[in-house]
Residue, then its C-alpha position, 0 to 999 in steps of 0.5 A: m500500500p502506498r504511503r500517504e503524505p500528510p496534508l499541508t498547511v496554508k503556509e507550507a502550500a504557499l512556500a511550495l507554490n511560491q504564493s502568499e498565504k492569502a492567495i492560498r486561502y483564496l484558492c481554497r475558498a475558490g475550489a482550486f484544491p477540491n480536497a482541502y478541508k478546514k481542521g477543527s470546528g471548520g469555523v471562519s478562523a479554522a486552518y485549511r489542510i491541503p492534500v499534496a495531490d491537490l497541490d500537484r494537480y494545481e501545479k500541472t494545470q497552471a503549467r499547462a495554462h502558461a504554456a498555451 
């Protein structure tokens, strides 16, 4: 069985994508990371967690968009 990587925090995703944390939170709300979820109660101040697979998928779509 393949090893699952733990989901990333907003800060970790921002570093990985060279984006601001604000931009990552916006992308989460906009649905760019379909499997992202809020940790804890899910309230306004709850922290997002973003699966690595979602980050990889987003990077690939961005690379294709800039190549066109």
